[in-house]
C-alpha positions as CSV (number, residue, x, y, z in Angstrom):
1,M,-17.9,-2.9,24.3
2,F,-15.2,-0.5,25.6
3,F,-12.1,-1.7,27.4
4,T,-11.0,0.9,29.9
5,R,-7.8,1.8,31.7
6,N,-7.7,4.6,34.3
7,L,-4.7,6.3,35.9
8,A,-5.6,8.0,39.2
9,F,-3.5,10.2,41.4
10,S,-5.9,9.8,44.4
11,Q,-8.6,7.4,45.5
12,T,-11.4,9.9,44.5
13,S,-10.3,11.3,41.1
14,S,-9.0,9.9,37.9
15,P,-7.6,12.7,35.6
16,V,-7.0,10.4,32.7
17,A,-9.0,7.4,31.5
18,V,-8.7,5.7,28.1
19,E,-11.2,3.3,26.5
20,S,-10.9,1.2,23.3
21,R,-13.2,-0.9,21.2
22,I,-13.7,-2.6,17.8
23,D,-16.9,-3.1,16.0
24,K,-16.1,-6.6,14.9
25,T,-14.1,-9.5,16.4
26,T,-14.3,-11.8,13.4
27,I,-13.9,-10.7,9.7
28,T,-13.0,-12.1,6.4
29,I,-9.7,-11.2,4.6
30,G,-9.8,-7.6,3.2
31,D,-12.8,-6.5,5.4
32,T,-12.4,-3.3,7.4
33,V,-12.7,-2.9,11.2
34,R,-13.5,0.3,13.0
35,Y,-11.1,0.7,16.0
36,Q,-12.1,3.5,18.3
37,V,-10.2,5.0,21.2
38,R,-11.8,7.4,23.6
39,L,-10.0,9.4,26.3
40,T,-11.5,11.2,29.2
41,R,-9.3,13.8,30.9
42,A,-9.4,16.8,33.2
43,P,-9.4,20.2,31.5
44,D,-5.8,21.0,32.5
45,V,-4.3,17.7,31.3
46,Q,-2.4,17.7,28.0
47,V,-2.4,14.6,25.7
48,R,-0.2,13.5,22.8
49,W,-1.8,11.0,20.3
50,P,0.2,8.8,18.0
51,G,-2.0,9.5,15.1
52,L,-1.1,7.7,11.8
53,A,2.2,6.6,13.3
54,A,0.3,4.2,15.6
55,N,1.6,0.6,15.7
56,L,-1.5,-1.6,15.0
57,G,0.4,-4.8,14.4
58,A,-0.6,-6.7,11.3
59,F,-3.4,-4.2,10.5
60,E,-3.1,-1.4,8.0
61,I,-4.7,2.0,8.5
62,R,-7.2,2.7,5.7
63,D,-8.7,5.8,7.3
64,Y,-8.2,8.0,10.3
65,N,-10.6,10.4,11.9
66,K,-10.1,12.7,15.0
67,P,-13.0,15.0,15.8
68,E,-12.6,18.1,17.9
69,P,-12.6,17.5,21.7
70,R,-15.9,18.1,23.5
71,E,-16.8,18.9,27.1
72,E,-18.9,16.5,29.1
73,K,-19.7,17.5,32.7
74,D,-16.4,18.5,34.3
75,S,-14.2,16.5,31.8
76,I,-12.9,16.8,28.2
77,I,-13.6,13.9,25.8
78,E,-11.2,13.2,23.0
79,E,-11.8,10.4,20.4
80,V,-10.0,8.9,17.5
81,A,-11.2,6.3,15.0
82,Y,-9.1,4.1,12.8
83,T,-10.5,2.1,9.9
84,I,-8.1,-0.9,9.6
85,S,-7.8,-4.1,7.6
86,T,-5.4,-6.9,6.8
87,F,-4.8,-9.3,3.9
88,D,-3.5,-12.2,6.1
89,T,-5.6,-14.9,7.7
90,G,-5.4,-16.1,11.3
91,T,-5.9,-14.5,14.8
92,F,-4.2,-11.1,15.2
93,V,-3.8,-8.7,18.1
94,I,-4.1,-5.0,18.0
95,P,-1.2,-4.0,20.3
96,P,-1.8,-1.6,23.2
97,L,-2.0,2.0,21.9
98,A,0.4,4.2,23.9
99,L,-0.8,7.8,24.8
100,Q,1.3,10.4,26.5
101,Y,-0.2,12.9,29.0
102,L,1.0,15.7,31.3
103,A,-1.1,16.3,34.4
104,P,-0.2,19.3,36.5
105,P,1.5,19.8,38.9
106,D,3.8,17.1,37.2
107,T,6.4,18.4,34.8
108,A,7.2,15.0,33.2
109,W,5.1,13.3,30.6
110,R,3.6,9.9,31.5
111,Q,2.3,7.1,29.4
112,L,-1.1,5.3,29.4
113,E,-1.9,2.3,27.1
114,T,-5.1,0.8,25.9
115,E,-6.1,-2.9,26.2
116,R,-4.9,-5.5,23.6
117,L,-7.8,-6.4,21.3
118,E,-8.0,-9.7,19.3
119,I,-9.5,-10.1,15.9
120,R,-10.0,-13.4,13.9
121,V,-9.5,-13.1,10.1
122,N,-11.0,-15.8,8.0
123,S,-10.4,-16.7,4.4
124,V,-13.0,-16.0,1.7
125,L,-12.3,-19.4,0.1
126,P,-14.8,-22.2,0.8
127,S,-13.8,-24.9,3.2
128,E,-12.2,-27.9,1.7
129,A,-13.6,-30.1,4.3
130,G,-16.5,-32.5,3.4
131,D,-17.2,-35.9,2.1
132,I,-15.5,-37.2,-1.0
133,R,-18.1,-37.6,-3.7
134,N,-18.1,-40.4,-6.3
135,V,-17.0,-39.6,-9.8
136,K,-19.9,-38.9,-12.1
137,A,-20.2,-40.9,-15.3
138,P,-19.2,-39.0,-18.4
139,W,-21.9,-37.0,-20.1
140,E,-22.4,-37.9,-23.7
141,L,-23.2,-35.1,-26.1
142,P,-26.0,-35.7,-28.5
143,R,-24.7,-35.8,-32.1
144,D,-26.9,-33.3,-33.9
145,W,-24.9,-32.5,-37.0
146,R,-27.2,-29.7,-38.1
147,T,-26.6,-27.9,-34.8
148,I,-22.8,-28.5,-35.1
149,I,-22.8,-27.1,-38.7
150,L,-24.8,-24.1,-37.7
151,I,-22.6,-23.3,-34.7
152,S,-19.5,-23.7,-36.9
153,A,-20.9,-21.4,-39.5
154,I,-21.7,-18.7,-36.9
155,A,-18.2,-19.0,-35.4
156,A,-16.6,-18.6,-38.9
157,A,-18.8,-15.6,-39.6
158,V,-17.8,-13.9,-36.3
159,L,-14.1,-14.5,-37.0
160,L,-14.5,-13.1,-40.5
161,L,-16.3,-10.0,-39.3
162,A,-13.6,-9.6,-36.5
163,G,-10.9,-9.8,-39.1
164,L,-12.6,-7.3,-41.4
165,G,-13.2,-5.0,-38.4
166,Y,-9.5,-5.2,-37.5
167,Y,-8.5,-4.4,-41.1
168,W,-10.8,-1.5,-41.3
169,W,-9.6,-0.1,-37.9
170,R,-5.9,-0.4,-39.0
171,R,-6.8,1.4,-42.2
172,R,-8.5,4.2,-40.3
173,Q,-5.4,4.6,-38.1
174,G,-3.3,4.9,-41.2
175,K,-1.4,1.7,-40.3
176,G,-0.6,-1.4,-42.3
177,L,-2.4,-4.7,-41.9
178,L,0.4,-6.1,-39.8
179,P,1.6,-4.2,-36.6
180,Q,4.8,-2.4,-37.0
181,R,7.7,-3.3,-34.8
182,E,7.7,-1.0,-31.8
183,E,10.8,0.6,-30.2
184,P,12.0,-1.2,-27.0
185,K,10.7,0.3,-23.8
186,R,13.1,2.5,-21.8
187,P,14.4,0.9,-18.6
188,A,12.3,1.7,-15.5
189,H,15.1,3.5,-13.7
190,E,15.8,5.9,-16.6
191,L,12.1,6.9,-16.7
192,A,12.0,7.3,-12.9
193,L,15.1,9.4,-12.7
194,E,13.9,11.7,-15.6
195,E,10.5,12.1,-13.9
196,L,12.2,12.9,-10.6
197,R,14.3,15.6,-12.3
198,Q,11.1,17.1,-13.8
199,L,9.4,17.1,-10.4
200,R,12.4,18.7,-8.8
201,A,12.3,21.4,-11.4
202,S,8.6,22.1,-10.9
203,D,7.4,24.8,-8.6
204,L,4.5,22.8,-7.0
205,L,5.8,23.3,-3.5
206,Q,6.5,27.0,-3.9
207,R,2.9,27.4,-5.2
208,G,1.5,25.6,-2.2
209,E,0.4,22.5,-4.2
210,V,1.8,20.1,-1.6
211,K,-0.7,17.3,-2.1
212,A,-0.1,17.3,-5.9
213,F,3.7,17.2,-5.3
214,Y,3.5,14.2,-3.0
215,S,1.0,12.4,-5.1
216,I,3.3,12.6,-8.1
217,L,6.3,11.6,-6.0
218,S,4.4,8.5,-4.7
219,E,3.3,7.6,-8.3
220,I,6.9,7.8,-9.7
221,V,8.2,5.5,-7.0
222,R,5.3,3.0,-7.4
223,R,5.7,3.0,-11.2
224,Y,9.4,2.3,-10.8
225,I,8.8,-0.6,-8.4
226,E,6.2,-2.0,-10.8
227,G,8.5,-1.7,-13.9
228,R,11.7,-2.9,-12.0
229,Y,10.3,-5.8,-10.0
230,E,7.0,-6.6,-11.9
231,V,5.0,-5.9,-8.7
232,A,1.6,-4.2,-9.2
233,A,2.6,-1.4,-6.9
234,L,0.2,1.2,-8.5
235,E,-2.8,-1.0,-7.4
236,M,-1.4,-1.8,-3.9
237,T,-1.6,-0.1,-0.5
238,T,1.7,1.1,1.0
239,Y,1.7,-1.9,3.4
240,E,1.3,-4.3,0.5
241,V,4.0,-2.6,-1.6
242,N,6.5,-2.8,1.3
243,H,5.6,-6.4,2.0
244,S,6.0,-7.4,-1.7
245,L,9.2,-5.4,-2.2
246,R,11.0,-7.2,0.6
247,K,10.3,-10.5,-1.1
248,V,12.2,-9.5,-4.3
249,E,14.8,-6.9,-3.0
250,N,17.6,-8.1,-0.7
251,N,18.8,-4.5,0.1
252,L,16.7,-3.8,3.2
253,N,18.0,-0.2,3.4
254,A,16.5,0.4,-0.1
255,C,13.2,-1.1,1.1
256,D,13.2,1.2,4.0
257,M,13.7,4.2,1.8
258,A,10.8,3.2,-0.4
259,R,8.6,2.7,2.6
260,E,9.5,6.1,4.1
261,I,8.7,7.9,0.9
262,L,5.3,6.2,0.4
263,E,4.3,6.6,4.1
264,A,5.3,10.3,4.1
265,S,3.2,10.8,0.9
266,D,0.2,9.0,2.5
267,L,0.3,11.4,5.4
268,V,0.0,14.3,3.1
269,K,-2.6,12.7,0.8
270,F,-4.9,11.2,3.4
271,A,-4.1,12.9,6.7
272,K,-3.8,16.4,5.2
273,L,-0.4,16.9,6.8
274,V,1.5,20.0,5.5
275,P,5.2,19.2,5.9
276,P,8.0,21.8,5.6
277,L,9.4,22.5,2.1
278,E,12.7,21.0,3.0
279,Q,11.1,17.5,3.5
280,G,10.0,17.5,-0.2
281,E,13.6,18.1,-1.4
282,A,14.9,15.5,1.0
283,L,12.4,12.9,-0.2
284,I,13.3,13.5,-3.9
285,N,17.0,12.9,-3.0
286,M,15.9,9.7,-1.2
287,A,13.9,8.6,-4.2
288,E,16.8,9.1,-6.5
289,S,19.1,7.2,-4.1
290,F,16.5,4.4,-4.0
291,V,16.4,4.1,-7.8
292,E,20.2,4.4,-8.2
293,T,20.7,1.7,-5.5
294,T,18.2,-0.8,-7.0
295,K,18.6,-0.3,-10.7
296,P,19.9,-3.3,-12.7
297,V,23.7,-3.3,-13.0
298,V,25.0,-4.1,-16.6
299,V,27.9,-6.6,-16.4
300,V,30.0,-6.7,-19.5
301,I,31.9,-10.0,-19.8
302,A,34.8,-10.3,-22.3
303,N,35.8,-13.5,-24.0
304,N,38.8,-13.8,-21.6
305,G,36.3,-14.1,-18.7
306,A,37.1,-10.7,-17.1
307,A,34.1,-8.6,-16.0
308,S,33.9,-4.8,-16.0
309,A,31.5,-4.7,-13.0
310,P,30.9,-6.7,-9.9
311,A,28.7,-9.8,-10.3
312,Q,25.3,-8.7,-9.0
313,P,21.8,-9.5,-10.2
314,A,22.0,-7.7,-13.5
315,Q,21.6,-7.6,-17.2
316,V,24.6,-9.5,-18.8
317,A,26.1,-8.6,-22.2
318,T,28.9,-10.5,-24.0
319,E,31.5,-8.5,-25.9
320,A,33.8,-10.0,-28.6
321,N,37.5,-9.0,-28.8
């Protein structure tokens, strides 16, 4: 079902009409919804679409498709389709989508909005409602000692074989029976800054490998967030990363920087946007600023109680006089 809004300049003609619809009004958490917007216009009318920058409320854009306009009778038909989803439950509203158009002889752009659409998102967990059942009587195990002894023997044999297999594998790797002590991992911010320097020194942008450049930049920032905050950022969408980061990082400016970097990378990876070369350099600078701003601050506390750095969430070390 399409919801339509028309804007007419006379009683007999309507140079711009916009329709919107969704393929589902009730979904379970994580399911996708197809949100379609169709615009009918006169051939001389110009239209600006919001694209991936559209505000769809609590819904995240998973896919975006905009076919070429087509002629139908005396009008031009333009359509876009968003594949959206959310990981929250409840009743949510897709806000009106704002489109801008210029209809001659006007010289000023005007705005037309779609209808608000409501979607109910249910949990995948079973309902806890229902009658309270009586507690069942304990189930008594039969005491078959032969079966118990057989199972114990099989378990012991499996453990022995596993131990021998582990010993053989360690020998094949040229290692001792016991694992060697590993060197401590480098801090997440050191790795991130080093990887950003390497990316800056690469010539990916100059060779036209824009998608590879932005994919690597996004992965560096996500890996830093995962190592710094123990957030599984590499497995999350940009919306989920931003939502989780704001729960653990009080510096909202830093959160905004991370969101801007990831959203710009998504536009290149999924929407095939080709940004100017200067944007790549600016985003590397922003990524370095994000890491420097959010990295742990080492506070050295002497025995006299004086500290060499401001008291912030940090790694603390004690130094003896």
